[in-house]
Each structure stands twice: as structure tokens, then as C-alpha cells.
N, C-alpha and C positions, 0 to 999 in steps of 0.2 A: 560077328563084331571083330574088327581088326585090333592089332596090338596098340596102335595109336589111340583108337577109341577107348580101349580099356585103360590105357595110361591116363587119358583125359578124365575118364570117369573116376579113377582112383584119386587123381589130383583134386577133383571136385569134392569127393567124400572127405579127403584129408582136410581141405579148407573148411568144409562145413563142420567137421568134427572139432577143428581148432576153434571155430567161432563158438560152438556150443560149449566147449570146455572153458573158453574165456568167459562166456556169459555166466556159466555156473560158478566160476571162480569169483567173478564180480559180485554175484548174488551172495556168495558165502562171505565175502569181505563186508558187504553191506549188512548182512545178517549179523556178522561178528560185531560190527559197529553198533548195531541196534542192541545186541545183547549187552555190550559194554555199558551203553548208556542206561539201559533199563535196570542193570544190576548195580548201578551206582547207588550208594546208600543215601546220598544227599544231593540236593540242589544247593549250590553255593553262589553267592554274589557279593561283590565288594564295591564300595563307592567312597568318594572323597570330595569335599567342597570347602571353599574358602569361607572362614568365619571371622576374618580380621575385622575388628570393630573400629570405632572412631579413634584415629591416631592423634587426637588433639583434644585438650580441655577436659577429658573424662578421667576421673580418678580410677586407679587400678585396684582390682579386687585381690585381697589376700593379706596384705600387711596392715590394713586400716590406717594408712599414713596419709593424712590430708594433703601433704605436699607432693605425693607421688602421683602426678598427673601426666597422662600419656602425651608424649611430645615427639612421636616418630615411630619407626619400625625397625626392630632388630631383624626379625624374619616373620613371615606370615603364620597365622593360626588356621587350623583346619578341623573340620569334623570328618571322621573316618568311620565307616560303617561296614559291618558284615551281616549278611542274612544267611541262615542255614535252614533248609526246609526239607522235610520228607516229601518225596514226589507227589504223594497223595494224602499227606497228613499235616502235622503241626509244623510250625516254623517259629524261629526266634530272630530278633534283630537287636544287635548290640552296636551302640554308637559311642565312640571315644572322642571327647572334645579337647582341643587345645584351649582349655579354659580352667578357671580356678576350681569350679565345681559345677554340678548340675543344678538346675532350678526347677522347682515344682511347677511354676508358672510356664516356663519354657516347655516342659513336657506336656502340660495340659494343651497348650496351643499346637504343638507338633502332632499330638494324637488327634486333635480336631481336624487338622489338615489331612492326615493320613486316612481318617475315616471318610472324609469327603471324597477322597480319590480312590480308595481301595475297599470301602465298606468296613467290615469287621475283621479284615485280614490282619491288620496291625492294631493292637490295642495297648492300653496301659499295662496289661498283663504280660505280653510277650515282646515288648520293646523296653530296652534298658538304655539309659543315657548317662554316661560317666565322664567325669572331668579328670584331667591329669594333674590338676592342682598347681598350675603355673601361677605365680604371684605377679605376673607382668602382662595381664590381659585386662581390657576395659571392664569396669564394673557397671552396676546399675541394672542388671538383668534379673535379679532375684525379686521376690515379692514381699519379704518381711522387712520391717523397719530397721532392725538392728544391722542388716546387711546392706542398707542403702544410705546410711548416715554420711559416710565419707564421700560418696558419689553425688551428694546433694540430691538424693532421691532417685527415682526411676529414670533410666536413660533409654528411651524408646529405640534409638538407633542401635545400641548394644544388644537389646532384646531381639529386635527384628533380624539382625544379621545372623544371630545364632540360630533362631528358629528356622530361617530360610536355609541356612547351611545344613542343618540336621535333616530337614525335609529333603533337600536335593541329594544329600549323600545316601539317604535311604532309597530314594527313587532310582538313583544310579545302581545301587546294589540290587534292587528289585529287578530292574531291566537287564542286569548282568547275570541273573540266576541261570545257571547251567549245571548239568551233571558234573560232579566232582568229588574229591576225597579230602579228608582232613587228617593231619598227623599232629601228634603232640610230642613235645620234648621238654626237658627241664634240666637245669644245671645251676651250679653255684656261681655267683658274681660277688667277689669278696670286697671290692674297693669302691663301691658306689653309694654306700650309706653307713652312717654311724648313729648310735643312740644319743640323742640330745638331752634326755632325762634319765641318765643311768641310775641316779639315786632313787627315783621312783620305781624303776625296773627292779632294783634290789629289794624292794618291799614285797615282791612276789615270793611265795614259799620256796625255800632252798631246794626242796625235792623236785619242784616243778622246773626250776631254773636248771637243775642238773641234767634234765633231759635234752637240753639244747646246747649246742657248741657256742653260739653267739647270742648277744643280747639284741640283735635285730635279725629279721629274716634275710637270708642271703640267696634264696632260691628264685630264679626266674623261670616261669612256665610259659611256653610258646605254642600257639596253634599255627600250623602251616596249611594254607588253602591251595589245593591243586585242582585246576580245571581239567576235565578229561581231554579237551582239545588243546588248550593253550599252555598247559603245564602250570607252574606256580603263579598264582595271581595275588598273593598277599600273605601277611602274617599279623597276628595280634599277640602281644605278650603282656604278662602281668608281673610287676616287680615293685617293691616298696621303697621309695625314697622321695622326699619332699621336692616340690618344684620351687626351691629357694636358692638355687645357685646364683640367680640374679638378685641383687640386694634390694632393700627397701628404698634406696635412693635412685634406682634405675628408672628412667623415664621412657624407655623404648619398649613397644609391644614385642613380646617374645614368648615362644613356647617353652622357654627354659630348657633344662636338660632332656626331658622326655620329648619335647617338640623337636629339639635338635637331633636326637637319636632317630626319630622318625624320618626327618629330612635325609639324614645320612644313609639310612637303610634303603629308602626309596631310590635315592640317587645311585647307590651301589648296585641295586638290581637292574636299573635302567642301563647302566654301563655293561653289566654282565650279559644282559639279553641283547645288547645292541650289536654284538659280534665284532666290535672295533678292537677289542683286546681279548686275548685268550684268557688272561686272568686279570682281575680287577684289583688294583692296589690302592694306596693312599698317597695323598700329597705328603711332602716332607713335614708339613705342619699338622698332619693327622687327619685332614679333611678327606672324605671320599672324593674321587675325581668326578667331574660332571661331563656328560657327553658333549655339551656345548663348549666345554673348555678345550676339547681336543680339536683344535682348528689349525690346519697347516699354516705356518708363517708365510705371508706373501712375499717377504723379502728377507734377505740375510744381511744386506748392506745397511749399516747404521746411518750413514750420510743420506742414502736414498730414502730411508724411512723418515728422517727428519724433514727432508724436502716435501715429502708426501704429506706429513702431518701439518706442516706450515700452510698448506693449501686449504686446510679446514679450520678456519677461525670461527669463534663463537658467533652465531647469527642472532638477531633479535628474537625474543620469544614470539611465538605465533599461535593462532588458534589451532585447535585439533579436535578430532572427534573422540568420544570415549572409547570407541572400539580400537583405536590405535594403541591404547595402553594394554588392552587385552591381547591384541594381535602380536605385540612385541614381547610378550612374556616368554621367558626362556623355556619354562616347563611346558607351556601350551604348545610351543613349536615342536616338542618332542613326542607328544601324544600320538598314538596310532588309533585312528577312529574305529578301525575294525577289530581292535583287540582290547580287552579290559586292561586298564592301567593297574600296575602293581600298587597295592595299598598296604602300608605297614604302620601299625599303631602300637605305641608304648603306653600301656594302661597303668593306672594307679591301683595300689592294693592297700594293705594295712600300714600306712606310712605315718601314723600319728606321732610317733616319737623318733622317726628316722630322718636324719638330716643328710643332705649331700655334701655338707661342709665337713669333710672327713678328717681334716687335720686337727680338729678340736676347737674349743672355745677359749679365746684369749682376751685379756684386758687391753684395750687400745691405748691406755695411758702408760702401762708398765710393761706390756708384752708378756706378762705372766699368765698362767692358767687362771680361769675364773673359779670362784668358789664352787665346790662340788655340789653342795646341796641347794644353793639358791641362785647359782649362775649370776653372781654379782661381783663387782670389783670395788672394794672399799665400801661395800654396802649399797652400791648403785648398779642397777641392772642396765642402765643406758650405755655402760662402757664395755659390756661383755658381748663379743661377736664371734660367731663361728667362722672358720677359715676353710675355704674350698681349696682343692688341689692346685688351682692356678693363682692362689693369693699372691698379690692383692688385686689381680685382674679378674673381675667377675665374668667377663666374656670368656676368658680362658677357662675358668672353672666350669662354666656351662658347657663349653666344648668338650672338656675332658670327661666329665661325668656322663654327658651324652654319648661320647664315643665309647666309653666303657660299656654302657648298656647296648649300644649298637653292635660292638664286636661280639659280645656274648650272644646277642640275638642271631647274628649271622652264623655263629658256631652251632647254635641250637637248630636253626633253620636248615643248615646243610646236613645235620645229623639226624633230623627227625625221621623216625622209621615206625614208631608205634601208631597204627591207624586207629582213628576213632570209629567205633562201631556201636550201633544200638539206636534206641528210640530218641526222639526229641520230645521234650516236655517242659512245662514251666508251671510255677505257682507264684501268686502275688497276693499280698494283703496290705491293707492300710490299718494302722494301729494308733490308738491315742496314747502316746507316751507320757502324757501329763498325769495319768491315773491308772496305769497298767498293773494289775495284780500279778505277782511273781512268786512262785513257790521255790524256795531255796532250801538247801541242806545246811542245817546249823547244829553242829555237835552231834550228828547222827540222826537228828530229828528234822522233820519237815516244818517249815515256817513260811507263812504267807506275808510278803512285804509288798510295797507299792513303789512305783516310780513317782517322780515329782513334776510339777510344772517347771518349765525351763528357767534356769537361773545361771548367771555367770559369777564366778568367785573373784576374789581380789587378785589372785595370781594371774587371772586372764589379762589384766591390764599391764602386767609385767612383761608380756610378750615372751619370746624365746630367744635362744642364742642365734637363730636365723634372722630374727628381727625384733630387737628389744623394744620394750614399751617406754613409758616416760614417768615423770614424777618420782614418788618414793615407793612405788609398788615393787614387790619382789616375789619370785617363785617360792613355793613352799610355805606360803602364809596361810595358816589355818585359824587366825584370830581376827584379822581385819584391822581397820584404823578408824578411830572415832570421828575424825574430820570427814573422811570419805563416806562414812555411814550417814552423816548428816546430809551430805550432798545426795547420796542415794535416796534418802527419804523424801527429798523434794520431788523426785520422779515417782517413786513407789516404795512404800514401806512394806517389806515382806511380812506375812502373817507368822504367828508363832508356829503354826503347823508346817509352813514352808521352811522356816528356819530349822525345825527339827528334822524334817524330811531330807534336807540337803546336807546335814551334818556329815563330816566336820568342815564342809565348805562354808566360809563366811561369805554371805551374798553381797556382791557389789551392785549388780543390776538384776532385778527380778523380772526378767523379760517375758517369762511365760504368762504373767498376770497383768501385763501392760497391753492395753487394747486401743489406745488413741494415738494417731488418728485411725489406725487399724492394727492388726496383730503385729507385735514386735518380733515374735519368734514362732516357729511351727510347733504345733501340738500333735497333729496327725502326720505320721511318717509311713512311707512305703517300705516293705521288705519284699524280696523277690529271689527266686531260684530259677536258673536255667539249667536244663540237662541236655547235653549233646553227647549221646553215647555214654562213655565212661568219664566224660568231662563235665564238671559242675561249676557254675558261676554263682556266687552268693553276692547279690547286689545290696550294698548297705549305704544308707544316706549320711555317712559320717566318716570321720578319720579314726579308725581303730588303731590303738597302739599295737606294738609287736605281740605282746602276750595276749592281749584281748583278741586279736585276730587268730592266734594259734588256738585259743580255747574254742572259738566259734567254729573254725574249720574242723577241729577234732570232734566236736559234738555232732556236727552234721555228717562227717565221715563215719562215725560210729553208727549212726542211724542207717545210713545207706549200705554200709558193709554187711549188715545183717540180711540183706536181700541177695538171693542167687542171681538176680538180674544185674547186680553190680559186681559182687565178689570183692576181692581185696584190691583189685587194680582200679582205684578211683583217684581221679585228679580233681582236687577241690581248690579253687582260687577265690579270693575276695576281690570284688571290684568296689573300691572305695569311692566316696563322694558321688554316689549314683542316684539318679532320679530326683533327689532334692538334697538339701544340706542342713545339717543340725550339729555342726561342730565336731566334738571329740567323743570317743568312748574308751575309757580305761578299764582295767580290772578293778575289783573292789579294793584290793590292797594298794594299787597305785593311786586310787582316789584319795586314800588317807593321807598321802604325801602332799597333796594339793599343789603340785607344780602346775605349769600352764595347762597341760593336757587334762589333769584332774579338775582344775577350776573351770575348764571349758567342756566338761562332761555335763551337759545341760540338765539331764533328768534324774540326777542323784546317783548315789553309790551303787544302786542295783540295776543300772542301765544295761550293763553287759549281760547280766543274768536274764533280763527281759528279752534281749535279742536272741540269746541262746535258746530260751524256752520257745519263743515264737518261730525261730528257724527250724527247730526240731519238729514242730507241728507241720510246717510246710514240707519238710523232708518226708515225714511219715505219710502225708497226703499224696505226695509225689509217688511214693512206692506203691501205695494202695490204689492209685488211680482215682482218688476221691477229690471232690472240689473243696475249696476253703471259703469261709465267709469273707466277702470283700472288705468288710470293715467300713468305718466312717470315711466319707470323702473329704479330702483336704479342701480348703477354700480356694476359690479363684478370685484373687484380689486385684485383677487388672484394672477394673473400673475405679478402684479406690486409690490408685497410685498417684503420687505427687512428684513433680519434677521441678527443681529449682535451678537446673542448669540453663543458663541463658542461651538462646539460639544464636547462630551466626547471622548477623544483620547485613553486613556488606564487607567486601574485601577491597583493598585499595593498594595503589603503588604511587611512588613519587611522580610528579608531572613529567610527561615525556618518557616514562618507563613502561614497558610491557610486562605482563605476567609471563614468567619464563625467561626474562632477561638474566644474564649472569651478573652477579655482584662481585664475586671473587673468582676469577678464572684461573686456569692453569697457565703458568708463564709460557711464553712462546719458546719453541725449541726445547721443551722439557723432555727429559728422558728419565724413566723410572725403572726400578728393578723389582723383582719378586720379593715379597715381604715388606715393601714400603707402602706408605699410605698416600692415596691420591684424594684430594678434597676439593669440592666445588660448591659455591654458594649461589643460589638462585633467588630472585624475587618470586614469591609463591603466594598461595591462598590457603585458607583453612582446609585441612584434609577432611573435615566433617561434611564438606559440600558434596563429596563423592568418595566413598570408601575404597574405590577402585577394586571392588570385589572381583576376584579372578583376573585382576590386572596388576599394575605396578606403578608406584610413584617414582621409582628410581631404576635406571637401566645403564649398564655398561655395554657398549657396542664395540666390535672389532671390525676393522676395515678389510674387505676382501675385494680383489680385482679392481683396486684403485677407486671404485665409486659405489661399492655395495656394503652398507653397514649392517652387520649381523649381530643379533642379540647374543650376549655372552653371559651376563649375570643380571639378576634383578633383585627386587627387595624381598624375595623369598630365599635368597642365598645368605649363608652365614657370614660371608666376607663383606657384604655390602650393607651399609647402614644409612637409613633415611632419617634425618633429624630435622624437626620443625620447631620454629620459635617465633615469638613476636618481640619487637624491641621493648614494648611495655605491655602491661596487662590488658589495657583497653585500646591498644593501637589497632587500626584497621589494616596495617601493613604486616606482612609476615615473610619469613625467610626459610628456605629449605637448604640444608647442608647435606650433601651426599658424600659419604666417605667409603672408599674402596681400599681394603687391605688386600694387596695383590697376592693371590695364592701362588704357591710354588709351582703349580702345574699350568699356570696361565701361559698361553702361547705368546711368543714374541711377535710384535707387530705394532700397528697403529690403532689407538683406542680413543674413544670419547665417552663422556658421561652425559646422560639425558635425564630430564625431570618431566614428569607428567603431573598435572594438577587440574583443579576446577575452581573457578572464582565465582562469587555470588555478587550480583549487581544490587543496587538499591531497590530495584523493582522485584527482586527475588529470582531472576533468571540465573541459571547455572551455565557457565561458559568454560569449556575445556581448553587447555593450553598445553604447550610443550616448549621446552628450551633445551639447548645443548651447549656443552663446553667446547672450547678449542680442542683439537686433537693433540695427542701426545704419543710418545714412543715408549714401548716396553722392550727393553733390551736385556741381553744376558748379563 
């Protein structure tokens, strides 16, 4: 064999060896990937869906103010879900709602749908549904009479959109399940909550109070979800502050401060991951910048821009298809189909006595501080209001408190390094709180007491500094009023046993014993524990006060810390307003003060002791791997619901006018600057005809390339408000006003405002329409 042949053979062997080595390397990489995936402790998946309910005619849930009827949208509401599963084991699903609270009836219906789709994979035991407690969402979706009075009964549209949104968010999370990791972090947030009942808090033992630096919880706890392939895909955090930055006179649907914080954080992450900027900042007005806002200006010449804008005058309103509203959504345009969307939820905790109105409570007539014990001004509760940090602008207060939570969440998210490790487990039980036996320690001896049928005290009607009540009611009333007792007795006279059980609460409405036309209040309530490694969620169906929440957390932590399976490193959070709603839970000592929270602790002075006793049972069962008795099932009252809300009969416009026509346009040759307000009014139709779920009623478009209108902002943006109104209560005609407060980061250029809607004909058919304003210039 010659030299050239040897050389050729050596080359062949070299190539073959290289190929073999490459193949081995690829197999090692693939094997490495397989090992990484199989070694992941959990499968994680997140999902999100629009639950914005009827933006017209429906009373808002929270303040119980008959005059607070939805008339537009501040920004949209969403259901956000996470699922964590062991690859071949148990799983839990947690859903956070931009709603006032969870509903037993909603959960019943959601579980029915999940069972039909997935069998017994998701049940009432391993699914938790929690509300952020915004007071600016449509009501009518709960099943008990007392929570349906101001909404004129059950509102099927409110109910259906929430059920649909929860189901779809869980489906998304389920379909997104992939190997991943979870990290936990926590830190102090000092300026987003203040105690609105400090006199009641002071009733707690001094020795107990001395263990805490503040009279509200200042700690935020955050979970960071990291997909093995895609990296961070979401975060959920728990922090206690009321959803009452928006006042009792606000008429726009809003997620309040927690909904705003979620918007801000999701936008922040989308910017960060877009690669458009190395670092993500804020606008000068504090809002996170949006990807869609970073649009290069098509022109720098102001005169040229004016000429271009003048060529786009407002056209007549025209028919449209519903899909056009969805297709033009700003956020929808930014989603990547092949990658999970980042989902961020700001969950509620023990917020019972925590107000976001951190400047304090003042008398609106004198400007002086309200009375400390009763929150009155000259004896009147109606004059005492809390002030948010943006006072007197409630939108600004909402933004500030939302931004403070958002900034802390980003800080915790970026610094999260403690990895969640360990098993997934859960326990759930239903309990009859109208007659629950509770063993308490009294003077060193054990004593058995009972909870009571639900009842609300006189101070309930006084409201709070976040939303005062009416008439002559006041907080701290432990006697009652003879006149109002006579009124009460017309509805139901409480028995002597009930009066004794609820003492020192003077009973205003004995709702637990009122059954016509069906149950006025719940008796059977769910309690639930989720364990995800060293992270524990206590799902409670009420608003616990600060100290009540501390006692419950400490009691469960004490049980769990006795196990080697947990050790000392346990993170316990309370998820408030979860699975159903039963108003407040105070400590025994706070109950004696009978401020609003004590008067709204439905099941008597031993309610908290009952929760602690029963959660300790759940925690012990969790540790021992033992089942718990399911307890009595709550009623399903769907078929008994009554609705007095009139339907939309027909929409109309003046003769010769189209739906979508502009009533008040932007003046020709108009130029605006950042920070200014642009307003346009359209002939519209009732928003109840189509909720525009995952769509938009309002849109700001920016011109590119002289003839291409690009979505820039929609009704899911904090800076854009959709306001709807009728000229009179029974008018067939209606108007939509769209207001855009121009952000500091908005690109210079030519803009216009569009409105989408749906009208109802006399025959009942729904016809979609759209209209647009004349164009205008945004200049420096």
C-alpha cells in the first residue's frame, strides 16, 4: 500500500472517528437534557384569562353602595392560575381572581367543568380560587342573599364570565405543564398598608403586640416559577392590603392596586424579555413602559405631521366583526404562540384591618383627623374617609400603591434564590360554622364553646374609613339602637340563644337564621391547606385581621415545625377570600371592640379559635399522611337564584346616525403633548351586549408608513379609560367617552382613537360596530 493510500485511509479514519465522537457528544447532550428534565422536582404551568364582566348596569361588589353601578372600564380583570405537579404524583392548582372575593357557587361550577374534562385530576380538594378584593368589579356572582341585595339579585353574565375565565386559565396552565423549578423570597414593604382599626388592634394583649414591630403585616412573600427550557414564566405573591384605593363612588371596572401591580409586572417582564432594551425602566409618571409604546417616530417635522393627520378625518361608524376587537388588542399582538406567557399575580392575604389609604382618615368637613375609637366626625361616620397617597385622585392612589407592590415584587423576583424542594400535598374540609364546638384555654383550664349562626352587628352598617356607611351607625357600637332593632325584627328577631352566643355584638341582621327565599348567608365553609415543599398556603374563606392571621399562621407553623420533613425553614402564607366568602375574622379581643371588622365576624367571638383548631387538624393530617373527613357539603343554590336586573331590550341612535359615529371629535390640526388628556365621544350601545372578552372597547392607534395604523394602547392599559353612559336611565341611546392620558414614553407621531362595540336590535340580533376619531399629532 502506497503512501497516498495510507494517507487516504488515515483521513477516512479521522473523519469516521470525528463523526463517532460527534454522535457520542450529541447523545451525551441529549442524555444530559433527559437527566435535567427527569430530575426536576416539579411540573409547572401558568395561565391567564380575561374575566372582565358587564361594564354597564351592574352594581359593583364590595362597598354595598347601590349607586355604584359599572359604567365603563379603568382596566381589565383577569384570572391567573398556576399548577404545580409531581411528575408522577399529586398536584395543586391555585387561581387568583381580579374580583372582590371567591364564590362557592363559582367553585362548584368550575369543578364540574374540570371533572368533565380531566376526570378526578382537579377536585375541590386540590383547587383553590382566591380573590384580590377589588371593590370595582361587577357583582351578582355569589349565591347567598346578603351578597346579592345591591346587585338586584344574581347576574348570570357576571357569573358566567368568571367561571369561563377560571376554567380557561386552568386549562392554559395544564397545557403549559413542563419541568421546572420554583423559588421563594420575602421582604418588607413598608408603605402600602395601614391599620384602619387601630383601637381594636390595641385590644390585643400587650405582650402579644410587643412581638411585632408594626400593627399590620409588612411582609410580601413571592414564588418565582422557572421553566427548564424557557426560564422564568411567572410569579405569585401574597401581601395584605385592601383593594380600596378606588373609592365607593368610582364607576369604572378596575383591578384596583393589586390588579394594577399585576399589569405593571407583566408589562415589565415582557419588556425585559423582548431584548429591545438592556434594562427596563419606568416612564416619568411611574408606569412601566410597554413594548408597543416603543415605536419609532415616522416623522420629526411637526408641519408634515399636521398635514398627515389632516388627511385622516373621522369616518362614519361602520359594521365590524367581533374578531377585529380581539385582533387589535395590544397585548394579544405581543404574545408568542410557541412560548408560555409570563403570568404575575398579586394575591390577597390577611387584609381585614389593612387599608391602602396610608395617609390616614380625615373628616371631609373640617380636614381634621377622625375620632380614634369610632371613626366619626362630630358623631357622623359618613364624613370620615381614608386618604390614599395620591389624594384626592383615586386613580393616582391606585397607581402608587400598585407600583409600590410591583417594585417590591420585582426586587424579590430578581433576588429569589431559595429553591422549593419536597413533596406536594393538600387537605380540605367543609365545616358547619353555625354550630362548631371549639376547645379553648380559659384561665389555664380547657373549656368547650361553640360558634354561632351568622349575624352582622350594628357597626357593620357604619362601614369603614375606606367606605363609610350611612344613617346614624358608628363603629365601636356594642349596644345597638332601639329603632333599628325594631326594623331588624321585621326581618327576623334573633333568639335569646343567638343574642347570648354573639355577645357583645348587638345583632343588626340575623342572616344565619334567615332562609327565605333561600339562605341569606353561608353556614358550611371550606378550609384548605396546600403544601409545595417547604411552602404552605392556608386558604381561608374570609378576611382575617392582622393579628388573627398571625395567630393562625403561627399555630400551623408550630404543628409543621415539629416534623423533620419540614424543619424550621417553613414559609406559611394566608390566601384570603378563597373558595367562598364569609366576611371577617377578628381575634377574640378585637371582637369585644365591635368595630366594623368585629361586627362583621359572622360566627361569634370564637370564630378565630375555631379556624385555628380545625387548621391544626388539617396540618396534623398532612404530616401523618392521613385523610380527613370531608364534612357536610355546601348547598348549590344556582336553581334558586333570582335576578331583578332588566335585560338589554334594544339599542338606538338618532335618525341618520350610525353606531360608532363620533359625537365630540378631536379638533382639526390638534397637537397634544405627553401628560395631556385626549378625549373622544362616540355614539355607542350597551356593553352588556358583548363583554369583548379578550378584546377591547377602546383603542389608541399610531400611524406608521403613512397608511398603516398600529395598536398602541387598549382598555387593558392604565392610561386609557372607557366610560359609558346613557342620557337618561331608560334611554335607548348611549355614549362612549374614551380618555387617553398620554404617557411620558409615548412615541411622537400621528394617532387616532377607536371604539368597538355591539348593538342589539329589536329582534335580539347582535351587530358589532367600530368608529374612529380624526387623527391628531403628538409632539414634543
